[in-house]
Backbone as a chain_set.jsonl record, in Angstrom:
{"seq": "MGGFVEAVLERVRKARAGLTAALATESPYEVAVAQGELEDALRLARMHDIDPGEGALEG", "coords": {"N": [[13.763, -14.422, 3.284], [12.442, -13.9, 0.173], [13.479, -12.059, -2.684], [11.24, -11.115, -4.229], [9.037, -11.04, -2.293], [10.169, -9.167, -0.575], [10.217, -6.96, -2.227], [7.355, -6.545, -2.682], [6.514, -6.064, 0.016], [7.79, -3.814, 0.467], [6.632, -2.104, -1.437], [4.071, -1.986, -0.373], [4.679, -0.716, 2.051], [5.628, 1.93, 1.042], [3.257, 2.806, -0.303], [1.556, 2.916, 1.879], [2.799, 5.101, 3.204], [2.667, 7.02, 1.292], [-0.21, 7.392, 1.297], [-0.639, 8.326, 3.932], [0.731, 10.919, 3.569], [-0.714, 12.053, 1.57], [-3.083, 12.359, 2.77], [-2.62, 14.393, 4.534], [-2.208, 16.524, 2.851], [-4.826, 17.099, 2.23], [-6.131, 16.964, -0.154], [-8.706, 15.914, -2.323], [-8.062, 14.566, -4.527], [-5.238, 13.683, -4.523], [-5.452, 11.887, -2.302], [-7.22, 10.054, -3.323], [-5.787, 8.818, -5.313], [-3.517, 7.862, -3.867], [-4.96, 6.022, -2.223], [-5.819, 4.189, -4.249], [-3.177, 3.168, -5.008], [-2.326, 1.926, -2.729], [-4.376, 0.013, -2.278], [-3.841, -1.557, -4.573], [-1.358, -2.426, -4.035], [-1.769, -4.065, -1.736], [-3.547, -5.732, -2.824], [-1.77, -7.261, -4.587], [-0.124, -8.281, -2.642], [-1.991, -10.02, -1.368], [-2.61, -11.869, -3.297], [-0.434, -13.301, -3.6], [-0.059, -14.609, -1.308], [1.294, -13.048, 0.714], [1.897, -11.732, 3.824], [0.868, -8.496, 4.582], [1.401, -7.288, 7.045], [0.639, -5.411, 9.978], [-1.923, -3.103, 10.208], [-2.807, -3.208, 7.679], [-4.988, -2.276, 5.189], [-8.154, -2.957, 3.922], [-8.628, -3.591, 0.43]], "CA": [[12.57, -13.863, 2.628], [12.816, -13.72, -1.011], [13.434, -10.741, -3.259], [10.008, -10.638, -4.545], [8.336, -10.626, -1.211], [10.601, -7.949, 0.066], [9.704, -6.0, -3.14], [6.101, -6.316, -2.53], [6.336, -5.287, 1.206], [8.435, -2.332, 0.296], [5.708, -1.315, -2.195], [3.057, -1.631, 0.645], [5.115, 0.258, 3.039], [5.615, 3.04, 0.475], [1.79, 3.132, -0.488], [0.955, 3.497, 3.208], [3.335, 6.398, 3.539], [1.958, 7.956, 0.409], [-1.509, 7.742, 1.735], [-0.502, 9.427, 4.849], [1.188, 12.168, 2.999], [-1.72, 12.525, 0.755], [-4.09, 12.669, 3.768], [-2.07, 15.623, 4.994], [-2.512, 17.589, 1.825], [-6.279, 17.389, 2.288], [-6.602, 16.981, -1.52], [-9.25, 14.598, -2.567], [-7.413, 13.627, -5.787], [-4.145, 13.088, -4.101], [-5.943, 10.958, -1.45], [-7.729, 9.006, -4.115], [-4.693, 8.273, -6.055], [-2.687, 7.039, -2.937], [-5.616, 4.881, -1.801], [-5.647, 3.278, -5.128], [-1.941, 2.541, -4.942], [-2.367, 1.186, -1.53], [-5.337, -1.158, -2.707], [-3.12, -2.338, -5.667], [-0.216, -3.097, -3.375], [-2.415, -4.931, -1.01], [-4.121, -6.905, -3.739], [-0.705, -7.931, -4.866], [0.476, -9.206, -1.329], [-2.866, -11.16, -0.914], [-2.539, -12.726, -4.445], [0.814, -14.159, -3.458], [-0.146, -15.039, 0.256], [2.227, -12.378, 1.573], [1.237, -11.006, 4.936], [1.425, -7.146, 4.578], [1.613, -6.611, 8.264], [-0.51, -4.685, 10.838], [-2.706, -1.896, 9.495], [-3.294, -3.362, 6.195], [-6.475, -1.799, 4.897], [-8.941, -3.89, 2.855], [-8.747, -3.028, -0.786]], "C": [[13.234, -13.491, 1.194], [12.698, -12.374, -1.769], [12.007, -10.125, -3.693], [9.087, -10.158, -3.452], [8.771, -9.429, -0.618], [10.195, -6.807, -0.908], [8.24, -5.416, -2.774], [5.722, -5.627, -1.016], [6.851, -3.898, 1.124], [7.455, -1.49, -0.474], [4.341, -0.932, -1.145], [3.466, -0.59, 1.604], [5.089, 1.776, 2.339], [4.187, 3.621, 0.094], [1.222, 3.667, 0.746], [1.565, 4.959, 3.47], [2.722, 7.397, 2.657], [0.622, 8.226, 0.818], [-1.472, 8.716, 2.903], [-0.193, 10.819, 4.445], [0.085, 12.767, 2.213], [-2.905, 13.145, 1.668], [-3.743, 14.119, 4.272], [-2.114, 16.755, 4.17], [-4.016, 17.995, 1.77], [-6.777, 17.399, 0.789], [-7.248, 15.711, -1.945], [-8.675, 13.869, -3.763], [-6.18, 13.08, -5.34], [-4.598, 11.808, -3.166], [-6.454, 9.706, -2.231], [-6.773, 8.195, -4.871], [-3.934, 7.416, -5.166], [-3.581, 5.848, -2.431], [-5.688, 3.814, -2.919], [-4.21, 2.512, -5.216], [-1.782, 1.652, -3.827], [-3.198, -0.157, -1.698], [-4.465, -2.037, -3.631], [-1.93, -3.166, -4.876], [-0.712, -4.185, -2.368], [-2.893, -6.118, -1.722], [-2.995, -8.001, -4.187], [-0.305, -8.857, -3.828], [-0.645, -10.157, -1.2], [-2.893, -12.262, -2.135], [-1.4, -13.829, -4.371], [0.966, -14.645, -2.038], [0.951, -14.333, 0.947], [1.363, -11.487, 2.564], [1.828, -9.465, 5.005], [1.528, -6.389, 5.974], [0.418, -6.009, 8.846], [-0.769, -3.486, 10.052], [-2.925, -2.032, 8.181], [-4.895, -3.084, 6.111], [-6.88, -2.675, 3.837], [-9.092, -3.101, 1.494], [-9.939, -3.474, -1.513]], "O": [[14.314, -12.913, 1.075], [11.793, -11.609, -1.436], [11.686, -8.945, -3.553], [8.446, -9.112, -3.552], [7.945, -8.644, -0.153], [9.846, -5.735, -0.414], [7.961, -4.228, -2.61], [4.812, -4.809, -0.886], [6.314, -2.956, 1.707], [7.393, -0.282, -0.246], [3.746, 0.146, -1.143], [2.702, 0.316, 1.938], [4.605, 2.722, 2.961], [3.989, 4.833, 0.183], [0.522, 4.68, 0.762], [0.858, 5.87, 3.902], [2.298, 8.468, 3.09], [0.259, 9.395, 0.686], [-2.135, 9.753, 2.906], [-0.791, 11.781, 4.928], [-0.025, 13.993, 2.209], [-3.532, 14.168, 1.391], [-4.65, 14.944, 4.385], [-2.066, 17.887, 4.652], [-4.376, 19.083, 1.321], [-7.892, 17.879, 0.584], [-6.65, 14.635, -1.98], [-8.836, 12.658, -3.919], [-5.947, 11.939, -5.738], [-4.032, 10.734, -3.371], [-6.19, 8.552, -1.891], [-6.951, 6.989, -5.044], [-3.654, 6.284, -5.558], [-3.043, 4.761, -2.222], [-5.626, 2.626, -2.599], [-4.176, 1.312, -5.484], [-1.109, 0.631, -3.971], [-2.766, -1.244, -1.315], [-4.412, -3.245, -3.396], [-1.659, -4.347, -5.096], [-0.01, -5.185, -2.216], [-2.709, -7.276, -1.347], [-3.157, -9.221, -4.184], [-0.153, -10.059, -4.046], [-0.264, -11.283, -0.877], [-3.186, -13.433, -1.894], [-1.42, -14.933, -4.916], [2.056, -15.052, -1.635], [1.578, -14.98, 1.787], [0.429, -10.746, 2.258], [2.971, -9.207, 5.381], [1.696, -5.174, 6.076], [-0.683, -6.076, 8.299], [0.074, -2.948, 9.335], [-3.226, -1.051, 7.501], [-5.78, -3.575, 6.812], [-6.111, -3.094, 2.971], [-9.666, -2.012, 1.5], [-10.174, -3.04, -2.641]]}, "num_chains": 1, "name": "protein.A"}
């Protein structure tokens, strides 16, 4: 797996973890920011035909 693919997958993993953490805070702002980051990461993965793995949310 290339370095770019690994970086995109890591970005998706971090964004998913960030969304989980934001949901725990119950802050609408934090959740919105985290959802945006995850949507951006998933969009980037799709643009480059990278499978983000299970649990991918549609952005």
